[in-house]
Backbone as numpy.savetxt, mean C-alpha at the origin, in Angstrom:
# Nx Ny Nz CAx CAy CAz Cx Cy Cz
-4.33 -24.46 -8.02 -5.19 -23.28 -8.02 -4.30 -22.06 -8.02
-4.50 -21.21 -9.04 -3.67 -20.02 -9.15 -4.21 -18.94 -8.24
-3.67 -18.93 -7.04 -4.19 -17.97 -6.07 -3.11 -17.62 -5.08
-3.00 -16.37 -4.75 -2.15 -15.92 -3.65 -3.08 -15.45 -2.57
-3.09 -16.13 -1.45 -4.00 -15.75 -0.38 -3.58 -14.43 0.22
-4.55 -13.63 0.52 -4.26 -12.33 1.14 -3.72 -12.53 2.53
-2.94 -11.57 2.99 -2.38 -11.62 4.33 -3.31 -10.86 5.26
-3.92 -11.59 6.19 -4.82 -10.95 7.13 -4.02 -10.42 8.29
-4.33 -9.22 8.71 -3.55 -8.64 9.79 -4.45 -7.88 10.74
-3.96 -7.69 11.96 -4.69 -6.98 13.00 -3.94 -5.72 13.33
-4.63 -4.59 13.32 -4.01 -3.31 13.66 -4.04 -3.14 15.17
-2.87 -2.94 15.76 -2.79 -2.73 17.19 -2.93 -1.26 17.52
-3.24 -0.99 18.76 -3.32 0.41 19.19 -1.94 1.04 19.08
-1.92 2.34 18.77 -0.65 3.04 18.54 -0.02 3.42 19.87
1.24 3.06 20.02 2.00 3.47 21.18 3.28 4.12 20.70
3.93 4.84 21.56 5.17 5.51 21.18 6.39 4.82 21.76
6.19 3.76 22.53 7.32 3.07 23.15 7.91 2.06 22.19
9.22 2.05 22.03 9.90 1.06 21.22 10.65 0.12 22.15
10.24 -1.15 22.15 10.81 -2.11 23.08 11.95 -2.88 22.45
12.97 -3.25 23.23 14.04 -4.07 22.69 13.53 -5.48 22.42
14.03 -6.09 21.34 13.61 -7.45 21.00 14.84 -8.28 20.68
14.68 -9.59 20.78 15.76 -10.49 20.40 15.84 -10.56 18.88
17.05 -10.67 18.36 17.24 -10.67 16.92 16.75 -11.94 16.27
16.27 -11.80 15.05 15.99 -12.98 14.24 16.11 -12.58 12.78
16.35 -13.54 11.93 16.51 -13.28 10.51 15.17 -13.42 9.81
14.83 -12.44 9.02 13.56 -12.48 8.30 13.56 -13.62 7.28
12.42 -14.28 7.17 12.23 -15.22 6.08 11.87 -14.44 4.82
11.81 -15.14 3.69 11.47 -14.45 2.45 10.09 -13.80 2.55
9.12 -14.52 3.11 7.78 -13.96 3.24 7.75 -12.78 4.20
8.52 -12.87 5.29 8.60 -11.74 6.23 9.22 -10.52 5.55
10.29 -10.76 4.79 10.92 -9.66 4.06 9.92 -9.00 3.11
9.18 -9.83 2.38 8.24 -9.27 1.41 7.12 -8.51 2.12
6.67 -9.00 3.27 5.61 -8.30 4.01 6.14 -6.99 4.58
7.36 -7.02 5.13 7.96 -5.80 5.66 8.09 -4.75 4.56
8.61 -5.17 3.40 8.77 -4.25 2.28 7.41 -3.76 1.77
6.41 -4.64 1.80 5.06 -4.24 1.41 4.55 -3.13 2.31
4.71 -3.32 3.62 4.22 -2.31 4.56 4.98 -0.98 4.41
6.28 -1.06 4.17 7.04 0.17 3.95 6.55 0.89 2.70
6.26 0.12 1.65 5.71 0.71 0.43 4.35 1.34 0.68
3.52 0.65 1.45 2.20 1.20 1.76 2.32 2.50 2.56
3.28 2.53 3.46 3.49 3.76 4.24 3.95 4.90 3.35
4.82 4.60 2.40 5.22 5.62 1.43 4.00 6.14 0.67
3.12 5.24 0.27 1.91 5.64 -0.45 1.02 6.52 0.41
0.87 6.15 1.68 0.05 6.94 2.58 0.63 8.34 2.77
1.94 8.42 2.89 2.59 9.73 3.04 2.41 10.59 1.79
2.50 9.95 0.63 2.29 10.69 -0.61 0.87 11.23 -0.69
-0.09 10.43 -0.23 -1.48 10.89 -0.21 -1.65 12.08 0.74
-1.00 12.00 1.90 -1.06 13.13 2.86 -0.52 14.39 2.20
0.64 14.27 1.57 1.24 15.43 0.92 0.33 16.00 -0.16
-0.19 15.12 -1.01 -1.06 15.58 -2.10 -2.30 16.29 -1.57
-2.89 15.72 -0.53 -4.12 16.29 0.01 -3.89 17.63 0.70
-2.79 17.74 1.44 -2.52 18.99 2.15 -1.94 20.07 1.25
-1.36 19.64 0.14 -0.76 20.62 -0.76 -1.72 21.09 -1.85
-2.88 20.45 -1.94 -3.85 20.79 -2.97 -4.57 22.08 -2.61
-4.53 23.04 -3.50 -5.26 24.29 -3.28 -6.57 24.23 -4.06
-7.62 24.64 -3.44 -8.93 24.63 -4.07 -9.60 25.97 -3.88
-10.69 26.13 -4.56 -11.46 27.36 -4.41 -12.60 27.19 -3.42
-12.70 25.98 -2.85 -13.80 25.69 -1.93 -13.29 25.35 -0.55
-13.75 26.09 0.46 -13.36 25.78 1.82 -13.79 24.39 2.26
-14.95 23.93 1.78 -15.44 22.59 2.13 -14.50 21.52 1.61
-13.97 21.73 0.40 -13.03 20.76 -0.16 -11.75 20.71 0.67
-11.29 21.86 1.13 -10.09 21.89 1.97 -10.32 21.11 3.26
-11.49 21.27 3.86 -11.81 20.54 5.08 -11.81 19.04 4.82
-12.38 18.63 3.68 -12.39 17.21 3.32 -10.98 16.69 3.11
-10.14 17.49 2.43 -8.75 17.08 2.19 -8.02 16.84 3.50
-8.22 17.73 4.47 -7.56 17.59 5.77 -8.06 16.33 6.48
-9.35 16.07 6.40 -9.93 14.88 7.03 -9.32 13.62 6.42
-9.21 13.57 5.09 -8.62 12.41 4.44 -7.13 12.30 4.77
-6.45 13.43 4.87 -5.03 13.41 5.25 -4.86 12.81 6.63
-5.76 13.13 7.55 -5.73 12.52 8.89 -5.86 11.01 8.79
-6.79 10.54 7.96 -6.99 9.10 7.79 -5.73 8.42 7.30
-5.09 9.02 6.30 -3.91 8.38 5.70 -2.71 8.41 6.65
-2.57 9.47 7.41 -1.49 9.52 8.40 -1.69 8.43 9.45
-2.92 8.23 9.90 -3.20 7.19 10.89 -3.02 5.80 10.29
-3.32 5.64 9.00 -3.08 4.36 8.34 -1.59 4.03 8.37
-0.76 5.01 8.07 0.69 4.79 8.07 1.18 4.39 9.45
0.67 5.06 10.48 1.06 4.72 11.85 0.60 3.31 12.21
-0.59 2.95 11.77 -1.11 1.61 12.05 -0.22 0.54 11.42
0.26 0.79 10.20 1.17 -0.16 9.57 2.46 -0.28 10.38
2.97 0.83 10.86 4.21 0.82 11.64 4.03 0.02 12.92
2.84 0.07 13.51 2.56 -0.59 14.77 1.95 -1.98 14.60
1.81 -2.41 13.35 1.31 -3.76 13.10 2.34 -4.79 13.56
1.88 -5.93 14.05 2.79 -6.96 14.54 3.20 -7.93 13.44
4.48 -8.23 13.42 5.00 -9.32 12.59 4.49 -10.62 13.19
3.78 -11.41 12.39 3.14 -12.62 12.92 4.14 -13.66 13.41
5.39 -13.59 12.94 6.39 -14.57 13.36 6.99 -14.21 14.71
7.45 -12.96 14.85 8.12 -12.56 16.09 7.16 -12.02 17.14
5.96 -11.62 16.68 4.95 -11.02 17.54 5.36 -9.64 18.06
6.32 -9.02 17.38 6.71 -7.65 17.68 6.25 -6.75 16.54
6.06 -5.48 16.85 5.64 -4.55 15.80 6.79 -4.33 14.82
6.43 -3.84 13.63 7.47 -3.57 12.65 8.42 -2.50 13.16
7.93 -1.54 13.93 8.83 -0.52 14.45 9.79 -1.10 15.49
9.33 -2.09 16.26 10.24 -2.77 17.18 11.28 -3.58 16.41
10.87 -4.14 15.26 11.83 -4.85 14.41 12.87 -3.87 13.86
12.43 -2.69 13.49 13.36 -1.66 13.02 14.33 -1.27 14.14
13.79 -1.11 15.36 14.61 -0.72 16.51 15.68 -1.75 16.82
15.39 -3.00 16.50 16.36 -4.07 16.72 17.67 -3.79 15.98
17.57 -3.15 14.83 18.75 -2.84 14.02 19.16 -1.38 14.11
18.18 -0.50 14.32 18.50 0.93 14.35 17.50 1.65 15.24
17.87 1.79 16.52 16.98 2.41 17.50 16.67 3.86 17.14
17.66 4.57 16.61 17.45 5.97 16.27 16.35 6.13 15.23
16.42 5.31 14.18 15.41 5.40 13.12 14.02 5.10 13.67
13.93 4.07 14.50 12.64 3.72 15.10 12.08 4.87 15.93
12.95 5.46 16.75 12.51 6.59 17.57 12.12 7.79 16.71
12.92 8.05 15.67 12.64 9.20 14.81 11.35 9.01 14.01
11.04 7.77 13.65 9.79 7.51 12.96 8.59 7.85 13.85
8.66 7.39 15.10 7.58 7.70 16.05 7.45 9.21 16.22
8.60 9.87 16.44 8.60 11.31 16.64 8.09 12.05 15.39
8.52 11.59 14.22 8.11 12.23 12.98 6.62 12.10 12.72
6.08 10.91 12.99 4.65 10.71 12.78 3.83 11.48 13.81
4.31 11.54 15.03 3.63 12.37 16.03 3.58 13.82 15.59
4.69 14.30 15.03 4.77 15.67 14.56 3.82 15.90 13.38
3.77 14.92 12.47 2.89 15.05 11.31 1.42 15.06 11.72
1.04 14.14 12.59 -0.37 14.08 13.01 -0.76 15.32 13.80
0.17 15.84 14.62 -0.12 17.07 15.37 -0.33 18.23 14.40
0.48 18.28 13.34 0.35 19.33 12.33 -1.02 19.23 11.64
-1.41 18.01 11.26 -2.70 17.83 10.58 -3.86 18.14 11.52
-3.74 17.71 12.77 -4.79 18.00 13.75 -4.95 19.51 13.94
-3.81 20.20 13.94 -3.87 21.66 14.08 -4.59 22.28 12.89
-4.32 21.75 11.69 -5.01 22.26 10.51 -6.50 21.95 10.57
-6.85 20.80 11.13 -8.26 20.42 11.22 -9.04 21.36 12.13
-8.37 21.87 13.15 -9.06 22.75 14.11 -8.88 24.22 13.79
-8.06 24.51 12.78 -7.78 25.90 12.42 -8.94 26.52 11.66
-9.12 27.82 11.83 -10.16 28.54 11.10 -9.59 29.23 9.85
-8.32 28.96 9.58 -7.68 29.64 8.44 -7.24 28.64 7.37
-8.13 27.67 7.09 -7.79 26.66 6.10 -8.11 27.12 4.68
-7.76 28.32 4.37 -7.98 28.84 3.02 -6.94 28.26 2.08
-7.19 28.38 0.79 -6.23 27.85 -0.17 -4.88 28.57 -0.04
-4.91 29.83 0.32 -3.67 30.59 0.48 -2.89 30.07 1.68
-3.59 29.81 2.79 -2.92 29.33 4.00 -2.27 27.98 3.75
-2.99 27.07 3.08 -2.43 25.75 2.80 -1.26 25.86 1.83
-1.39 26.71 0.83 -0.31 26.85 -0.15 0.95 27.39 0.50
0.80 28.32 1.44 1.95 28.90 2.12 2.68 27.89 2.99
2.00 26.82 3.39 2.61 25.82 4.24 3.10 24.60 3.47
3.05 24.68 2.14 3.43 23.53 1.33 4.87 23.10 1.57
5.76 24.08 1.83 7.16 23.76 2.07 7.32 22.97 3.36
6.59 23.36 4.39 6.63 22.63 5.67 6.09 21.22 5.52
5.00 21.09 4.76 4.41 19.77 4.50 5.43 18.89 3.79
6.05 19.45 2.75 7.03 18.70 1.97 8.19 18.24 2.84
8.67 19.12 3.72 9.78 18.77 4.60 9.42 17.60 5.51
8.22 17.63 6.08 7.80 16.56 6.98 7.69 15.23 6.24
7.10 15.26 5.04 6.94 14.05 4.25 8.30 13.51 3.80
9.16 14.40 3.35 10.50 13.98 2.91 11.28 13.35 4.05
11.17 13.94 5.25 11.87 13.40 6.41 11.39 11.99 6.74
10.07 11.81 6.75 9.53 10.49 7.07 9.84 9.49 5.96
9.78 9.94 4.70 10.12 9.04 3.60 11.56 8.58 3.68
12.47 9.51 4.02 13.87 9.14 4.18 14.09 8.16 5.32
13.34 8.34 6.41 13.44 7.42 7.54 12.94 6.03 7.17
11.87 5.95 6.38 11.37 4.65 5.93 12.41 3.95 5.06
13.06 4.70 4.18 14.11 4.12 3.34 15.28 3.64 4.20
15.60 4.42 5.22 16.69 4.03 6.12 16.30 2.80 6.93
15.02 2.70 7.29 14.54 1.51 8.01 14.70 0.27 7.15
14.40 0.41 5.87 14.54 -0.72 4.95 16.00 -1.14 4.86
16.89 -0.18 4.64 18.31 -0.51 4.49 18.90 -1.07 5.78
18.33 -0.68 6.94 18.81 -1.21 8.22 18.32 -2.63 8.45
17.12 -2.93 7.99 16.46 -4.19 8.35 16.59 -5.28 7.30
16.69 -4.88 6.03 16.72 -5.87 4.95 17.97 -5.65 4.10
18.80 -6.69 3.90 20.01 -6.55 3.09 19.70 -6.05 1.68
20.63 -5.28 1.13 20.41 -4.65 -0.17 20.13 -5.67 -1.26
20.83 -6.82 -1.22 20.63 -7.82 -2.28 19.24 -8.44 -2.21
18.64 -8.46 -1.01 17.28 -8.98 -0.88 16.28 -7.94 -1.36
16.53 -6.68 -1.05 15.66 -5.60 -1.52 15.61 -5.57 -3.04
16.77 -5.75 -3.67 16.84 -5.65 -5.13 16.51 -6.95 -5.85
16.29 -8.03 -5.09 16.00 -9.33 -5.70 14.62 -9.33 -6.35
14.56 -9.68 -7.62 13.31 -9.60 -8.37 12.25 -10.56 -7.83
12.67 -11.74 -7.39 11.69 -12.70 -6.87 11.06 -12.18 -5.59
11.88 -11.59 -4.71 11.32 -11.00 -3.49 10.37 -9.85 -3.82
10.76 -9.03 -4.79 9.90 -7.91 -5.17 8.64 -8.37 -5.89
8.71 -9.53 -6.54 7.50 -10.10 -7.13 6.50 -10.47 -6.05
7.01 -10.97 -4.92 6.14 -11.24 -3.78 5.54 -9.94 -3.24
6.35 -8.90 -3.18 5.85 -7.60 -2.73 4.74 -7.11 -3.68
4.97 -7.25 -4.97 3.98 -6.83 -5.95 2.68 -7.63 -5.80
2.82 -8.93 -5.53 1.63 -9.75 -5.29 0.87 -9.26 -4.08
1.61 -8.91 -3.02 0.97 -8.36 -1.82 0.26 -7.04 -2.11
0.92 -6.17 -2.87 0.32 -4.88 -3.21 -0.94 -5.10 -4.05
-0.90 -6.11 -4.92 -2.09 -6.45 -5.69 -3.26 -6.77 -4.78
-2.99 -7.53 -3.74 -4.04 -7.85 -2.77 -4.55 -6.59 -2.07
-3.64 -5.66 -1.76 -4.05 -4.44 -1.09 -4.93 -3.57 -2.01
-4.64 -3.59 -3.31 -5.50 -2.89 -4.27 -6.90 -3.51 -4.26
-6.93 -4.83 -4.27 -8.19 -5.57 -4.24 -9.01 -5.20 -3.00
-8.38 -5.22 -1.84 -9.10 -4.90 -0.60 -9.52 -3.44 -0.57
-8.63 -2.55 -0.98 -8.94 -1.12 -0.90 -10.09 -0.75 -1.83
-10.06 -1.27 -3.05 -11.13 -0.94 -3.99 -12.44 -1.58 -3.55
-12.36 -2.81 -3.06 -13.56 -3.48 -2.58 -14.20 -2.72 -1.43
-13.37 -2.27 -0.47 -13.90 -1.52 0.66 -14.39 -0.14 0.23
-13.76 0.43 -0.80 -14.23 1.71 -1.33 -15.65 1.58 -1.87
-15.99 0.38 -2.34 -17.34 0.15 -2.87 -18.32 -0.33 -1.80
-17.82 -0.52 -0.58 -18.70 -0.88 0.51 -18.68 -2.33 0.92
-17.81 -3.15 0.30 -17.70 -4.54 0.71 -16.97 -4.63 2.06
-17.48 -5.34 3.03 -16.77 -5.52 4.30 -15.47 -6.29 4.07
-14.47 -5.99 4.88 -13.17 -6.65 4.75 -13.32 -8.17 4.85
-14.15 -8.62 5.78 -14.30 -10.07 5.97 -14.88 -10.75 4.74
-15.78 -10.07 4.05 -16.36 -10.64 2.83 -15.31 -10.74 1.73
-14.49 -9.70 1.62 -13.42 -9.72 0.62 -12.42 -10.83 0.91
-12.06 -10.98 2.20 -11.13 -12.04 2.58 -11.73 -13.41 2.27
-13.02 -13.54 2.50 -13.69 -14.81 2.23 -13.66 -15.15 0.74
-13.76 -14.13 -0.10 -13.68 -14.35 -1.55 -12.37 -15.04 -1.92
-11.29 -14.60 -1.29 -9.97 -15.13 -1.63 -9.73 -16.51 -1.06
-10.26 -16.78 0.11 -9.97 -18.05 0.77 -10.92 -19.17 0.37
-12.04 -18.84 -0.25 -13.02 -19.88 -0.57 -13.26 -20.08 -2.05
-12.73 -19.20 -2.87 -13.00 -19.30 -4.30 -11.79 -19.72 -5.09
-12.02 -20.54 -6.09 -10.99 -20.86 -7.07 -10.93 -19.70 -8.04
-9.76 -19.10 -8.18 -9.66 -17.89 -9.00 -9.99 -18.15 -10.46
-9.84 -19.39 -10.93 -10.14 -19.68 -12.32 -11.62 -19.61 -12.62
-12.46 -19.67 -11.57 -13.90 -19.60 -11.77 -14.50 -18.38 -11.09
-13.65 -17.44 -10.71 -14.13 -16.31 -9.92 -15.15 -15.47 -10.67
-14.92 -15.31 -11.99 -15.86 -14.51 -12.76 -17.24 -15.14 -12.80
-17.27 -16.45 -13.08 -18.56 -17.13 -13.17 -19.28 -17.16 -11.83
-18.54 -17.38 -10.76 -19.15 -17.47 -9.45 -19.70 -16.14 -8.96
-19.18 -15.04 -9.49 -19.56 -13.73 -8.97 -20.39 -12.90 -9.94
-20.78 -13.50 -11.07 -21.56 -12.74 -12.05 -22.83 -12.16 -11.44
-23.52 -12.98 -10.65 -24.77 -12.51 -10.06 -24.52 -11.39 -9.07
-23.50 -11.56 -8.19 -23.21 -10.57 -7.18 -22.74 -9.27 -7.80
-21.99 -9.37 -8.93 -21.41 -8.19 -9.53 -22.29 -7.58 -10.61
-23.46 -8.18 -10.85 -24.29 -7.74 -11.97 -24.60 -6.24 -11.89
-24.90 -5.77 -10.70 -25.26 -4.36 -10.55 -24.04 -3.44 -10.63
-22.85 -4.04 -10.75 -21.62 -3.25 -10.78 -20.88 -3.47 -12.09
-21.60 -3.83 -13.14 -20.96 -4.26 -14.38 -20.32 -3.10 -15.15
-20.80 -1.90 -14.99 -20.25 -0.78 -15.76 -19.49 0.17 -14.85
-20.17 1.09 -14.23 -19.53 1.99 -13.28 -20.09 1.74 -11.89
-19.30 2.10 -10.89 -19.68 1.79 -9.52 -19.76 3.08 -8.70
-20.39 2.97 -7.55 -20.51 4.10 -6.64 -19.47 3.96 -5.53
-18.67 4.99 -5.34 -17.67 5.00 -4.28 -18.36 5.43 -2.98
-18.27 4.60 -1.96 -18.88 4.93 -0.68 -17.84 5.28 0.38
-16.57 4.97 0.10 -15.49 5.31 1.02 -14.35 5.93 0.21
-14.27 7.25 0.20 -13.30 7.95 -0.62 -11.86 7.68 -0.18
-11.65 7.52 1.12 -10.30 7.28 1.63 -9.75 5.96 1.09
-10.57 4.90 1.11 -10.15 3.61 0.56 -9.94 3.71 -0.95
-10.75 4.50 -1.61 -10.60 4.70 -3.05 -9.26 5.37 -3.35
-8.89 6.34 -2.54 -7.59 7.00 -2.70 -6.46 5.99 -2.49
-6.63 5.10 -1.50 -5.63 4.05 -1.27 -5.44 3.18 -2.50
-6.55 2.74 -3.09 -6.48 1.85 -4.25 -5.70 2.49 -5.38
-5.96 3.75 -5.65 -5.25 4.45 -6.73 -3.77 4.62 -6.40
-3.48 4.92 -5.14 -2.08 5.10 -4.74 -1.30 3.79 -4.82
-1.95 2.68 -4.46 -1.26 1.38 -4.50 -1.00 0.91 -5.92
-1.86 1.29 -6.86 -1.58 0.98 -8.26 -0.30 1.67 -8.71
-0.14 2.92 -8.33 1.08 3.66 -8.68 2.30 3.03 -8.01
2.14 2.56 -6.77 3.23 1.89 -6.07 3.61 0.60 -6.80
2.61 -0.13 -7.27 2.86 -1.36 -8.02 3.62 -1.07 -9.30
3.25 -0.02 -10.00 3.95 0.35 -11.23 5.40 0.72 -10.94
5.63 1.36 -9.82 6.98 1.74 -9.43 7.84 0.51 -9.14
7.24 -0.50 -8.52 7.97 -1.74 -8.23 8.42 -2.42 -9.52
7.52 -2.48 -10.50 7.87 -3.09 -11.78 9.02 -2.32 -12.43
8.92 -1.01 -12.42 9.94 -0.17 -13.05 11.31 -0.33 -12.39
11.33 -0.40 -11.07 12.60 -0.39 -10.33 13.23 -1.78 -10.18
12.41 -2.81 -9.99 12.96 -4.06 -9.47 12.73 -5.32 -10.30
11.71 -5.36 -11.13 11.34 -6.65 -11.72 12.12 -6.96 -12.98
13.33 -7.47 -12.78 14.16 -7.99 -13.85 14.00 -9.50 -13.91
14.67 -10.12 -14.85 14.58 -11.57 -14.95 15.25 -12.24 -13.77
14.63 -13.26 -13.18 15.31 -14.05 -12.14 16.43 -14.86 -12.77
17.31 -15.38 -11.94 18.47 -16.11 -12.43 18.10 -17.31 -13.29
16.96 -17.95 -12.97 16.59 -19.17 -13.68 15.82 -18.89 -14.97
15.57 -17.61 -15.27 14.77 -17.26 -16.46 15.67 -16.75 -17.57
15.13 -16.80 -18.78 15.83 -16.27 -19.94 15.82 -14.75 -19.86
16.99 -14.15 -19.76 17.06 -12.70 -19.57 16.53 -11.92 -20.78
16.45 -12.58 -21.92 15.92 -11.91 -23.10 14.45 -11.54 -22.90
13.79 -12.28 -21.99 12.36 -12.07 -21.80 12.05 -10.97 -20.77
13.07 -10.31 -20.25 12.85 -9.29 -19.22 11.88 -8.22 -19.69
12.13 -7.67 -20.87 11.26 -6.60 -21.36 9.85 -7.12 -21.59
9.74 -8.41 -21.96 8.42 -8.98 -22.21 7.60 -9.06 -20.93
8.21 -9.53 -19.83 7.46 -9.65 -18.59 7.14 -8.26 -18.04
8.08 -7.34 -18.17 7.79 -5.97 -17.72 6.65 -5.36 -18.52
6.68 -5.60 -19.82 5.63 -5.07 -20.69 4.27 -5.65 -20.32
4.24 -6.95 -20.05 2.99 -7.60 -19.70 2.46 -7.10 -18.36
3.34 -6.99 -17.37 2.92 -6.51 -16.06 2.45 -5.05 -16.14
3.17 -4.24 -16.89 2.77 -2.84 -17.04 1.43 -2.72 -17.76
1.18 -3.62 -18.70 -0.10 -3.61 -19.41 -1.25 -3.92 -18.45
-1.04 -4.93 -17.60 -2.07 -5.29 -16.62 -2.32 -4.14 -15.66
-1.23 -3.55 -15.16 -1.37 -2.46 -14.19 -1.98 -1.21 -14.83
-1.70 -0.98 -16.09 -2.30 0.14 -16.80 -3.81 -0.06 -16.92
-4.21 -1.29 -17.22 -5.65 -1.60 -17.30 -6.30 -1.45 -15.93
-5.57 -1.86 -14.91 -6.07 -1.74 -13.54 -6.24 -0.27 -13.18
-5.25 0.54 -13.51 -5.30 1.97 -13.22 -6.49 2.62 -13.93
-6.67 2.30 -15.21 -7.76 2.87 -15.98 -9.12 2.47 -15.40
-9.25 1.20 -15.03 -10.51 0.70 -14.47 -10.84 1.41 -13.17
-9.86 1.51 -12.28 -10.11 2.12 -10.98 -10.35 3.62 -11.11
-9.55 4.31 -11.92 -9.72 5.75 -12.11 -11.08 6.09 -12.71
-11.60 5.19 -13.55 -12.90 5.43 -14.18 -14.04 4.82 -13.37
-13.72 4.31 -12.17 -14.70 3.68 -11.29 -15.39 2.52 -11.99
-14.56 1.67 -12.59 -15.06 0.51 -13.30 -15.47 -0.61 -12.36
-15.93 -1.71 -12.93 -16.51 -2.79 -12.13 -15.47 -3.47 -11.24
-15.93 -3.88 -10.09 -15.06 -4.61 -9.17 -14.66 -5.95 -9.75
-15.56 -6.55 -10.53 -15.25 -7.83 -11.16 -14.04 -7.70 -12.07
-13.95 -6.59 -12.81 -12.80 -6.37 -13.69 -11.52 -6.23 -12.88
-11.57 -5.47 -11.80 -10.41 -5.29 -10.94 -9.98 -6.63 -10.35
-10.94 -7.42 -9.88 -10.65 -8.71 -9.30 -9.99 -9.64 -10.31
-10.52 -9.65 -11.52 -9.96 -10.52 -12.56 -8.55 -10.08 -12.97
-8.34 -8.77 -13.08 -7.02 -8.28 -13.46 -5.96 -8.67 -12.43
-6.33 -8.63 -11.16 -5.37 -8.97 -10.10 -5.19 -10.47 -9.97
-6.30 -11.21 -9.88 -6.21 -12.63 -9.51 -6.19 -13.59 -10.69
-6.58 -13.13 -11.86 -6.52 -14.00 -13.04 -5.43 -13.59 -14.02
-4.85 -12.40 -13.81 -3.79 -11.96 -14.71 -2.49 -11.62 -13.98
-2.53 -10.66 -13.06 -1.31 -10.25 -12.38 -0.69 -11.38 -11.58
-1.44 -11.98 -10.67 -0.88 -13.04 -9.83 -0.41 -14.25 -10.62
-1.20 -14.75 -11.58 -0.69 -15.89 -12.37 0.60 -15.58 -13.12
0.74 -14.35 -13.64 1.99 -13.98 -14.31 3.16 -14.04 -13.34
2.96 -13.54 -12.13 4.03 -13.54 -11.13 4.36 -14.97 -10.69
3.34 -15.78 -10.52 3.55 -17.18 -10.13 4.32 -17.92 -11.20
3.90 -17.74 -12.43 4.52 -18.47 -13.54 5.95 -18.03 -13.79
6.20 -16.74 -13.78 7.50 -16.22 -14.18 8.52 -16.24 -13.05
8.07 -15.92 -11.84 9.02 -15.81 -10.71 8.93 -17.01 -9.76
8.07 -17.97 -10.07 7.95 -19.20 -9.27 7.64 -18.93 -7.81
6.82 -17.92 -7.56 6.44 -17.62 -6.19 5.16 -18.36 -5.85
4.89 -18.51 -4.56 3.66 -19.19 -4.15 3.27 -18.68 -2.77
């Protein structure tokens, strides 16, 4: 069965304490999950920057942008505080194991960012001019946190593992699942229902099994959760970036086919981007991820 099961995770309450942990070496799946979460955090930070830097002519739109920025900042913190299922420590505690300074600075930086956004949420001067004048400060905060995330990666995962195409194929598969969940939740599907789709259905028959359920969503869909919709679009861009930066031929593959696999993956992701941007059917998104993207990764990079 051509299927990559989604990784179910529990978000823990956010704390600022970084505890010492005993060292352990990440497995390939742990590495891919860690890199996935770091990528997701980068995406969330980019969304925060875009939302806070956007100038509009409507005060109501500015208020909405700030509200969504708060959501994305908290999402990033939740990822940082998520527990690694193997060690049972948070990812930030795993980072502290190798670089305590980076772990501390991440907590401090996110506290600073959320305090800044909270201040904007309560401010009466959220005009387009006020937000535009603070764009430099926003950029500095995002750049600082982005640099810390990159430093966390280099501290925690060896460079050859980060650049390994097979490992990055696993990351791309994970990001594909996050696109699936984000778009599904944007349309109002509960997370548990989406997870059940992946764990109980054979992906080769997913279209037939869901025709009735998706019938009312065959053309365009209604977005009921804008924040999740923003996530889905951001994760597609993150997926495209992974293909561009990392997905070369593995050692066991014919290197002549590198451009072919990149072209095929980019074609799938382009279709995915177009479908999501145009608020296309969830069935199409599901098929692109689970009947096209994942099988290509399984076949070419031998991941499972």
